[in-house]
Each structure stands twice: as C-alpha cells, then as structure tokens.
C-alpha positions in Angstrom: 0.0 0.0 0.0 3.0 2.3 0.5 3.8 2.0 -3.2 0.2 2.7 -4.2 0.2 5.8 -1.9 3.2 7.1 -3.8 1.5 6.4 -7.1 -1.9 7.7 -6.3 -0.7 11.2 -5.3 -0.1 11.8 -9.0 -3.7 11.0 -9.8 -5.6 12.6 -6.9 -8.8 13.1 -9.0 -8.9 9.4 -10.2 -8.5 7.5 -7.0 -12.1 6.3 -7.1 -11.1 4.2 -10.1 -8.7 2.3 -7.8 -11.4 1.6 -5.2 -13.9 0.5 -7.8 -11.3 -1.8 -9.4 -10.6 -3.5 -6.0 -14.3 -3.7 -5.1 -15.4 -5.3 -8.4 -12.4 -7.6 -8.3 -13.2 -8.8 -4.8 -16.9 -9.5 -5.7 -15.6 -11.3 -8.8 -13.4 -13.5 -6.6 -16.4 -14.4 -4.4 -18.6 -15.2 -7.4 -15.9 -17.3 -9.0 -15.5 -19.5 -5.9 -19.2 -19.6 -5.4 -19.4 -20.9 -9.0 -17.0 -23.7 -8.0 -19.3 -24.5 -5.1 -22.1 -25.1 -7.6 -19.7 -27.2 -9.7 -19.3 -29.4 -6.6 -23.0 -29.6 -6.1 -23.4 -30.4 -9.9 -20.9 -33.3 -9.7 -22.7 -34.7 -6.6 -26.1 -34.6 -8.3 -24.6 -36.0 -11.6 -22.4 -38.7 -10.2 -23.8 -39.7 -6.9 -27.6 -39.0 -6.6 -28.3 -39.2 -10.3 -30.7 -36.3 -10.2 -30.1 -35.0 -13.7 -32.8 -32.4 -13.6 -31.3 -30.7 -10.6 -27.8 -31.1 -12.2 -29.1 -29.2 -15.2 -30.5 -26.4 -13.0 -27.1 -26.2 -11.2 -25.2 -26.0 -14.5 -27.2 -22.8 -15.3 -26.1 -21.4 -11.9 -22.5 -22.3 -12.7 -22.7 -20.4 -16.0 -24.4 -17.4 -14.4 -21.9 -17.1 -11.5 -18.7 -17.7 -13.5 -20.0 -15.3 -16.2 -20.7 -12.7 -13.6 -17.3 -13.2 -12.1 -15.7 -12.7 -15.6 -17.8 -9.6 -16.3 -17.0 -8.0 -12.9 -13.3 -8.8 -13.4 -13.5 -7.1 -16.8 -15.1 -4.0 -15.3 -12.4 -4.0 -12.6 -9.7 -4.2 -15.3 -11.3 -1.3 -17.3 -11.3 0.9 -14.1 -7.7 0.0 -13.3 -6.5 0.6 -16.9 -8.2 4.0 -17.0 -6.3 4.9 -13.8 -3.0 3.4 -15.1 -3.1 5.4 -18.3 -3.9 8.6 -16.5 -1.0 7.9 -14.1 1.4 7.3 -16.9 0.3 10.6 -18.6 0.6 12.6 -15.4 4.0 11.2 -14.6 5.3 12.2 -18.1 3.6 15.6 -17.7 5.3 16.0 -14.4 8.6 15.2 -16.1 8.0 17.7 -18.9 7.0 20.4 -16.5 10.2 19.7 -14.5 12.4 19.8 -17.6 11.0 23.2 -18.7 12.0 24.6 -15.3 15.3 22.8 -14.9 18.6 24.5 -14.7 21.2 24.1 -17.4 23.4 22.3 -14.8 20.8 19.5 -14.7 21.2 18.9 -18.4 25.0 19.0 -18.1 25.1 16.4 -15.4 22.4 14.1 -16.9 22.5 12.7 -20.4 19.5 13.0 -22.6 19.4 9.2 -22.9 19.2 8.9 -19.1 16.5 11.5 -18.8 14.4 10.0 -21.6 14.8 6.5 -20.2 14.0 7.5 -16.6 10.8 9.4 -17.6 9.4 7.2 -20.4 10.4 3.7 -19.2 9.8 4.2 -15.5 6.4 5.8 -16.2 5.5 2.7 -18.2 6.7 0.4 -15.4 3.9 1.7 -13.2 1.3 0.5 -15.7 1.4 -3.2 -14.7 1.3 -2.4 -11.0 -1.9 -0.4 -11.5 -3.6 -1.7 -14.6 -3.3 -5.4 -13.8 -2.2 -5.7 -10.2 -5.0 -3.7 -8.7 -7.7 -6.3 -9.8 -5.2 -9.2 -9.6 -4.1 -8.4 -6.1 -7.6 -8.6 -4.7 -8.2 -12.0 -6.4 -4.8 -13.3 -5.6 -5.4 -13.0 -1.9 -9.1 -13.5 -1.6 -9.5 -16.5 -4.0 -7.1 -18.7 -1.9 -9.0 -17.8 1.3 -12.4 -18.5 -0.3 -11.1 -21.7 -1.9 -9.7 -22.9 1.4 -13.1 -22.4 3.0 -14.9 -24.2 0.1 -12.4 -27.1 0.3 -13.2 -27.7 4.0 -16.9 -27.4 3.2 -16.5 -30.2 0.6 -14.7 -32.5 3.0 -11.9 -32.7 5.6 -9.8 -34.6 3.0 -10.1 -31.9 0.3 -9.5 -29.2 2.8 -6.3 -30.9 4.2 -4.9 -31.4 0.7 -5.5 -27.8 -0.3 -4.1 -26.5 3.1 -0.9 -28.6 2.7 -0.6 -27.5 -0.9 -0.9 -23.8 0.2 1.8 -24.1 2.9 4.2 -25.8 0.5 3.5 -23.3 -2.2 4.1 -20.4 0.1 7.7 -21.6 0.8 8.3 -22.2 -2.9 6.8 -18.9 -3.8 9.5 -17.0 -1.9 12.2 -18.6 -4.0 10.3 -17.8 -7.2 10.1 -14.1 -6.4 13.9 -13.6 -6.5 16.1 -11.7 -4.1 15.3 -8.0 -3.6 19.0 -6.9 -3.8 19.4 -9.0 -7.0 16.4 -7.3 -8.5 17.9 -3.9 -7.8 21.1 -4.9 -9.6 19.1 -6.2 -12.5 17.1 -3.0 -12.8 20.2 -0.8 -12.5 21.8 -2.8 -15.3 18.7 -2.4 -17.4 18.6 1.4 -16.7 22.2 1.7 -17.8 21.6 -0.4 -21.0 18.6 1.8 -22.0 20.4 5.1 -21.5 23.6 4.0 -23.2 21.6 2.7 -26.2 19.8 6.0 -26.6 23.2 7.9 -26.5 24.7 5.4 -28.9 21.9 5.8 -31.5 22.1 9.6 -31.2 25.8 9.3 -31.8 25.4 7.4 -35.1 25.6 10.7 -37.0 29.1 11.2 -35.5 30.1 7.7 -36.7 28.9 8.4 -40.3 30.6 11.9 -40.5 33.9 11.2 -38.7 34.3 7.5 -39.2 34.6 6.8 -35.5 35.2 3.2 -34.7 32.6 1.1 -32.8 35.1 0.3 -30.0 34.9 4.0 -29.0 31.5 3.2 -27.6 32.7 1.0 -24.8 30.1 2.1 -22.4 27.3 0.6 -24.6 29.2 -2.8 -24.8 29.8 -2.8 -21.1 26.1 -2.1 -20.4 25.0 -4.9 -22.7 27.3 -7.4 -21.0 26.3 -6.4 -17.5 22.6 -6.6 -18.4 22.9 -10.0 -20.0 24.8 -11.3 -16.9 22.3 -10.1 -14.4 19.3 -11.2 -16.5 20.8 -14.7 -16.9 21.7 -15.0 -13.2 18.3 -13.8 -12.1 16.6 -16.4 -14.4 18.7 -19.2 -13.0 18.0 -18.2 -9.4 14.3 -18.6 -10.1 14.6 -21.8 -12.2 14.6 -24.5 -9.5 11.7 -23.2 -7.3 9.6 -22.5 -10.5 10.1 -26.1 -11.8 9.3 -27.6 -8.4 6.2 -25.4 -8.3 4.9 -26.5 -11.7 5.7 -30.2 -10.9 3.6 -30.1 -7.8 0.6 -28.4 -9.3 0.6 -30.0 -12.7 1.3 -33.4 -11.2 -0.9 -33.1 -8.2 -3.6 -35.6 -9.3 -0.9 -38.1 -10.1 0.8 -37.5 -6.8 -2.5 -38.1 -5.0 -3.9 -41.0 -7.0 -0.7 -43.2 -6.9 -0.9 -43.8 -3.1 -4.7 -43.7 -3.2 -4.8 -46.6 -5.7 -3.5 -48.9 -3.0 -6.6 -48.2 -0.9 -9.3 -48.3 -3.7 -10.6 -51.7 -2.6 -11.2 -50.6 0.9 -12.9 -47.3 0.0 -16.7 -47.6 0.4 -17.8 -44.4 -1.3 -15.7 -44.4 -4.4 -18.0 -42.0 -6.3 -17.5 -39.4 -3.5 -13.8 -39.9 -3.8 -14.0 -39.2 -7.5 -15.9 -36.0 -6.9 -13.4 -34.9 -4.4 -10.5 -35.6 -6.7 -12.1 -33.6 -9.4 -12.7 -30.7 -7.0 -9.0 -31.0 -5.8 -8.0 -30.7 -9.5 -10.2 -27.6 -10.0 -9.2 -25.9 -6.7 -5.5 -26.7 -7.2 -5.7 -25.0 -10.6 -7.4 -22.0 -9.0 -4.7 -21.9 -6.3 -1.9 -22.2 -8.8 -3.2 -19.2 -10.8 -3.7 -17.2 -7.6 -0.2 -17.9 -6.3 1.3 -17.0 -9.7 -0.6 -13.7 -9.4 1.0 -13.1 -6.0 4.4 -13.7 -7.5 3.8 -11.4 -10.4 2.3 -8.9 -7.9 5.4 -8.9 -5.9 7.7 -8.3 -8.9 5.5 -5.6 -10.5 5.1 -3.8 -7.2 8.9 -3.9 -6.8 9.2 -2.5 -10.3 6.6 0.2 -9.6 8.4 1.2 -6.4 11.7 1.2 -8.1 10.2 3.3 -11.0 8.5 5.9 -8.8 11.5 6.3 -6.6 13.7 6.9 -9.6 11.2 9.3 -11.1 10.9 11.3 -7.9 14.7 11.3 -7.6 14.9 12.8 -11.1 12.1 15.3 -10.4 14.1 16.4 -7.3 17.3 16.8 -9.3 15.5 19.0 -11.8 14.8 21.5 -9.0 18.1 21.3 -7.2 20.1 24.0 -8.9 17.2 26.3 -10.1 17.7 30.0 -9.5 15.3 31.3 -6.8 13.5 34.5 -7.5 12.4 37.4 -5.4 9.9 40.2 -5.5 11.9 43.1 -7.2 10.3 43.9 -10.6 12.4 46.9 -11.8 16.1 47.5 -12.2 17.5 50.8 -10.9 20.3 50.5 -13.5 22.0 47.8 -15.6 25.4 47.8 -14.1 26.6 44.2 -13.7 28.8 42.9 -10.8 30.3 39.4 -10.2 31.2 39.3 -6.5 33.6 36.4 -5.6 31.7 34.0 -7.8 32.6 30.3 -7.8 30.9 27.6 -10.0 31.5 24.0 -10.9 30.0 21.2 -13.0 30.0 18.4 -10.5 33.6 18.0 -9.5 34.9 20.1 -12.4 35.7 23.6 -11.1 35.0 26.2 -13.8 35.1 29.6 -12.0 36.8 30.3 -8.7 36.4 33.5 -6.7 35.8 35.6 -9.8 35.1 39.3 -9.3 34.5 42.1 -11.9 32.1 44.9 -12.7 30.6 46.0 -16.0 29.1 49.4 -16.6 25.7 49.7 -18.3 25.3 50.7 -22.0 28.8 49.5 -22.8 29.9 46.6 -25.0 32.2 43.9 -23.5 33.8 40.8 -25.0 34.9 37.6 -23.2 37.8 35.8 -24.8 40.0 32.8 -23.8 40.8 29.2 -24.6 38.0 26.7 -24.7 36.9 25.7 -21.2 38.2 28.9 -19.7 34.7 29.9 -18.4 33.4 32.4 -21.0 30.1 30.7 -21.8 29.6 29.8 -18.1 29.8 33.5 -17.1 27.2 34.3 -19.8 24.9 31.6 -18.6 25.3 32.5 -15.0 24.4 36.1 -15.8 21.3 34.9 -17.7 20.1 32.9 -14.7 20.6 29.5 -16.4 22.7 28.3 -13.5 22.9 28.9 -9.7 26.3 29.8 -8.4 28.1 27.7 -5.8 29.2 30.7 -3.9 29.4 34.5 -4.2 26.8 36.7 -5.8 25.9 38.1 -9.2 24.3 41.5 -9.2 22.4 43.7 -11.7 21.6 47.3 -10.7 23.1 46.7 -7.2 20.9 43.8 -6.3 21.5 40.0 -6.5 19.7 38.1 -9.3 17.7 36.2 -6.7 16.0 39.4 -5.6 14.3 39.9 -9.0 11.2 38.2 -10.2 11.4 35.6 -12.9 9.5 37.9 -15.3 12.0 40.7 -14.6 14.9 38.5 -15.5 13.2 37.2 -18.7 12.2 40.6 -19.9 15.5 42.4 -19.2 18.1 39.9 -20.4 18.2 38.6 -24.1 20.4 35.7 -25.2 21.5 35.0 -28.7 23.0 31.5 -29.1 25.5 30.3 -31.7 22.9 27.8 -33.0 19.6 29.6 -32.8 16.5 27.4 -32.8 13.4 28.3 -34.8 10.0 26.8 -34.4 7.7 25.2 -37.0 5.8 28.4 -37.4 5.9 31.3 -39.8 8.8 33.7 -40.0 6.6 36.4 -38.5 5.4 34.1 -35.6 9.0 33.1 -34.8 9.9 36.8 -34.3 6.7 37.8 -32.6 6.9 35.3 -29.8 9.6 37.5 -28.2 6.9 40.0 -27.3 3.3 39.0 -27.2 2.2 42.6 -26.9 4.1 43.9 -30.0 2.2 45.3 -32.9 2.7 44.1 -36.5 4.5 47.3 -37.3 7.0 46.7 -34.4 7.6 43.1 -35.5 8.2 44.1 -39.1 10.6 46.9 -37.9 12.5 44.4 -35.8 12.9 42.2 -38.9 14.1 45.2 -41.0 16.7 46.1 -38.4 17.9 42.5 -38.3 18.3 42.4 -42.1 15.5 40.0 -42.7 13.9 42.0 -45.6 16.0 40.1 -48.2 15.0 36.8 -46.6 11.3 37.3 -46.7 11.5 38.8 -50.2 12.5 35.4 -51.6 9.2 33.8 -50.7 5.8 34.2 -52.2 4.0 34.4 -48.8 6.7 36.8 -47.4 6.8 36.9 -43.6 4.0 34.4 -43.4 6.2 31.7 -44.9 6.3 28.5 -42.7 9.6 27.2 -41.4 10.4 23.5 -41.0 9.3 20.2 -42.4 6.1 21.6 -43.9 7.7 24.8 -45.1 11.1 26.2 -46.1 14.6 25.6 -44.7 16.9 28.5 -43.9 20.6 28.8 -43.8 22.5 29.3 -40.6 23.0 33.0 -41.2 19.3 33.5 -42.1 18.2 31.7 -39.0 20.6 33.9 -37.0 19.1 37.1 -38.4 15.6 36.0 -37.4 16.9 35.2 -33.9 18.4 38.7 -33.8 15.1 40.2 -34.9 13.5 38.3 -31.9 16.1 39.9 -29.6 15.5 43.3 -31.1 11.8 43.0 -30.6 12.3 41.9 -27.0 14.0 45.3 -26.3 16.0 43.9 -23.4 18.5 46.3 -21.9 21.1 43.5 -21.5 22.1 41.4 -24.5 24.4 38.3 -24.2 25.7 36.8 -27.4 27.4 33.5 -27.1 29.5 33.0 -30.3 26.6 34.3 -32.3 28.7 34.8 -35.4 30.9 31.7 -35.1 29.4 29.7 -38.0 28.2 32.4 -40.5 29.4 32.5 -44.1 30.8 35.4 -46.0 27.5 36.1 -47.7 25.7 36.6 -44.4 28.5 38.3 -42.4 27.9 41.8 -43.6 24.1 41.6 -43.0 24.7 40.0 -39.6 27.2 42.7 -38.5 24.6 45.4 -39.4 22.0 43.4 -37.4 24.3 43.1 -34.4 24.9 46.9 -34.5 21.1 47.6 -34.4 20.7 45.0 -31.6 23.5 46.4 -29.5 22.5 50.1 -29.7 22.1 51.6 -26.2 22.4 48.2 -24.6 24.7 46.5 -22.1 26.3 43.9 -24.3 28.4 40.9 -23.4 29.9 39.1 -26.4 31.6 35.7 -26.6 33.3 35.3 -29.9 36.0 33.2 -31.7 36.2 35.7 -34.5 38.7 38.1 -33.0 38.0 40.7 -35.7 34.4 41.1 -34.4 35.4 42.2 -30.9 38.2 44.7 -31.6 35.9 47.7 -31.4 34.1 46.8 -28.1 34.6 49.1 -25.1 36.4 46.5 -23.1 37.8 42.9 -23.5 38.0 40.5 -20.6 40.5 37.6 -21.1 39.9 34.4 -19.1 42.2 31.5 -18.3 41.3 28.6 -16.0 38.2 30.3 -14.7 39.9 33.6 -13.8 40.2 37.0 -15.4 43.9 37.5 -16.2 43.7 40.6 -18.5 41.3 43.4 -19.1 41.2 46.4 -21.3 40.4 47.6 -24.8 42.0 46.1 -28.0 45.0 48.5 -28.1 45.7 48.3 -24.4 45.8 44.5 -24.5 48.0 44.4 -27.6 50.6 46.6 -25.8 50.6 44.2 -22.8 51.7 41.3 -25.2 49.8 38.8 -23.0 47.4 36.0 -23.7 45.1 38.3 -25.8 47.9 39.2 -28.1 48.8 35.5 -28.5 45.2 34.5 -29.3 44.9 37.3 -31.9 48.2 36.2 -33.5 47.0 32.6 -33.7 43.7 33.7 -35.2 45.4 35.8 -37.9 47.8 33.0 -38.7 44.9 30.6 -39.1 43.2 33.0 -41.5 46.4 33.0 -43.6 46.5 29.2 -44.0 46.2 28.2 -47.7 46.4 24.9 -49.4 49.7 25.2 -51.3 49.4 22.0 -53.4 46.4 20.0 -54.5 48.3 16.9 -53.8 48.0 17.6 -50.2 44.2 17.1 -50.4 
C-alpha cells in the first residue's frame, strides 16, 4: 500500500477508479469460488444421486456465477486501466514540466538518454502495478481464502490437501520471487543499458561523419554485457523453485492417485472420492493461478516502487540548482557585478572566486581558450545556473531578488545555433513580445536584415519554417533570432559566439543586425572571430576560470599577453592556404 500511496498522489482526482477496481475484483473472486461450489453440487447430483434435472439447474447457476465473475473482473480491469493510463500521462507531464523549469546544470550532469529512459520507461513500469495488479491483487489474496473455505466445506480430506498445498506453495513462492537486492542490480543494469543505447543511437551521426570506430562506444558494450549477466543470473536463481512449483501443481492428481490406488478396494464411497479428486483438481488450478498472481504482484510492485523512486529522484534533481526568484520587478540601472563567484559542473571547477564589474550601456567581450569559463559567465548572468558561492548583481541587487519575469524581460540571449519553431517567420519573431504590434515586428525584422530573406518567398513573412515549409541557412536563422532579440527590447544582451558559423554572404548583414541590436544596450559578447570584438569598449581575457587581462583592444595588444597570442593565432589561421592540390 505504500507503493500505491506514492503512485496515487499523481492521480488525486482518479482514486475512485482504484477503489472501484478493487471492489469489483473482490466481488468477482467471491462469485468465482461460489461458481465452483455449484460445480461441486453439480458433480454430486450428476455422479452420486443421479438427479439430472437438478444437475441441469445447477449447471445454469454455474454459467451465471462464472460469467458474472468474468464480467466483474473485466469491469475491474477497465477501471484500473483507466487509472493506469492517467497515471502514466501525469508522470510524463510532471517530467516535462520539470524539464521546462530545470537549470542548465541538470542537463550538463544528466545525459538525454538517461533523462528519456527515466521518464518514459519508468512511467511505463507503473502501468502493470496499477492496470493489472489492482484487480489481480484482490483476487490473488481472496481467492485462496475462499477456496480454502470451500475445500473444507466439501470435506476434511479436500481441505487438508489444499491446506498442505498452500503451505508448501508459500515456501516455494518466496524462491520464485527472487532476491530484492538482486532485482535492484538487474534494474540498474537495465537502466544503464537503456540510457547508453539512446546515447549510442544519437551518436550514429558522428560515426557516419567522422568514421569513429565502434570500439569507442565501450560504455554501450559494457552495459550490454552487465545486463545479460544479471538477466541470466536472475533467471537461473528462479529456475529451481519454479520447476518444483509446476511439478507439484501439474502433477498433483498423479501424486494423490498413486498412493490412493493402494486403498481403492477398501474405499466404500468411491464415487464421492472421484468427486473430491475432481474438486481438488479444480481448486488446485485456481490456487496455482492465484499464487502466480501473487508472485507477479510482488515483482510488479517492486518495479513500480523502483520506478516511482527513480522518477521522484529525477524530479528532485530537476529543481536542485534552479535559481530562486524574489519580488523586485524593476532595475535601478543595468550595471553588472560578479562578487567572488565560484561555480562547478559536478567535480569540475570552472570559476573560482571571480570578481569584476561592467558598466551599463557598454559593450564587452569575453575571450579565452575553450573551457576557460566564457560561456559559463554568460549563462550565470542569464540565470541559467545557480552559483556555488558568491553573488551576481544587476543594478546593485542580486539576481535572486528579482522576479522571474523581470529577468526574462531584461536579459536577451543570442546563441551560436539559434532554434526556430515550426511556425511562420513572423510568428518566430513575434513570440519575443506577445504585446508587440505588427509594425513593431516588421521593424525588428528590418533592423535585423530579414527583408531580403522574406523577399525570396511568395508568402513573405507568413512563410512557414520547418518540415512543412522552407529551410533557412545558418546565417538566415541567426538574423531571425536577432530580430527576436531586437523586438524583445531587453537592456542587457548576451551573445554566445553568435557569429561563429556564419558564411561570408551573411557576415555583412549580420554585422549590421548586431549593431542595431546592441544600440544603447549593455552587451556581453563571446566570440571566436577576433576581428568582431576589436571595437568593443572592453575585453576580458579568461584563463582557467579567472580573469587575467582586461582592457580595450589597443591596451591589451601593448601588454603582449594572452590576448595578443590569441589574436596572432587567429590571424595565422586565416592566412593558411592549401599550397598543393596533392595535399588534399
């Protein structure tokens, strides 16, 4: 019941379905055993008294009660399945809602394969425990009790056989269920296999493009081998008790009749013995099915408990590093300050005790080697991550003091690989400001240099993007993303390598769009194109999570430090030429 309490809190409005399923299943169990009681009466009338008319009447009762039992069980199953599907849906919705509010750190520490597997597969695992086990649990425990009572009503001999059978089965059943610790190892191996498989499949593109060898995916191979080992070991551990269980139940009549045959000549009421043997055969079959349901109930409840615990653990992780928000709705100014900020991805320290200040309405650039902390600073400032220690302030107040809406409205982020939705070009821009007029949206597109893009299409700005529409180049998508940022009118703009992958045809238009976007804004740029940052107000040079140089382009060149080396490397790379076609 502890497991069901965990599950039912995700379907608070549908609990009545659970109670109906158990009630209908319980009544079904009673009717089924009552039907077997009439089978006993039928056999007596048919084989002992010879009253065929009464036997015919009893056969009708048998059909009625067993049919009612089946119908009630069906209704019970319908109620439990309705609840199970609603539970699965709600668990997935809970996961989606959690993902939409998760911090970027959560996605850095948890692979997409693991997230998908945990939400999809574990939500599905709860299905059996609710859809089938709710009706089956009631029958699994009530049918043996009712059958035992019926067995002793028939005779002491039948009752004794069924009682002994039940006690022996209970001991065997424990071995059939498998060890709980073993099941955890098995489930952990299955989890690992599923997540590694998803990651492997998503990496197939890398294999095709770069020719990566299969042995580089050692994690998948290891997951397969571990899963096969635990699956095999688990099956072997259940083999002996399951074989003994089947031998006893399927061979029960033979087991009883062999010693009984030695006493047939001394048995006075042989017809009654025949009726009792038939009832033992019927009731042992009922008991066998019931005990199997108990075994499956144990396994499915374990799976459901394992699944819900893992889901709730994942839901908890989603919220661990989220930025908390306050009540402040307005910024006094847009000066930015990092005050002794430290940040890490798990055990990987990225920033350590970093402090600096940026004045509003100025343009700044962050440069440094890959992994130096440039993108991390940008994402921390956007509220994508929560700092380990220290404080980030805008307008003199920590980010945590502002409302979520204030942060969203006042900080715009332009990524290197901008994402567009399967909507029209107009809608992709307009979503930045739901209150913008059409004139404002079109003006934002004009400032971003989108006029020549929409001019190519018959339906202009209403042209659909995506599988049912047109496909745009990287530079064209970037201009639409910039139009979005312009329409948003955020005082702070962060550009994370926004011009890293543009081609020469788009560079001029993009540079004009950037200028329109940055006008009268506080701008933080991260760029690999060193030529695009030489005219910013100030450049911050990072190395190993610390700011080691700071100044404008000319000042940093005079220092002959890391910035000067990076600029020299960039210029050298641009001068590379293929001297001989034979080198290709």
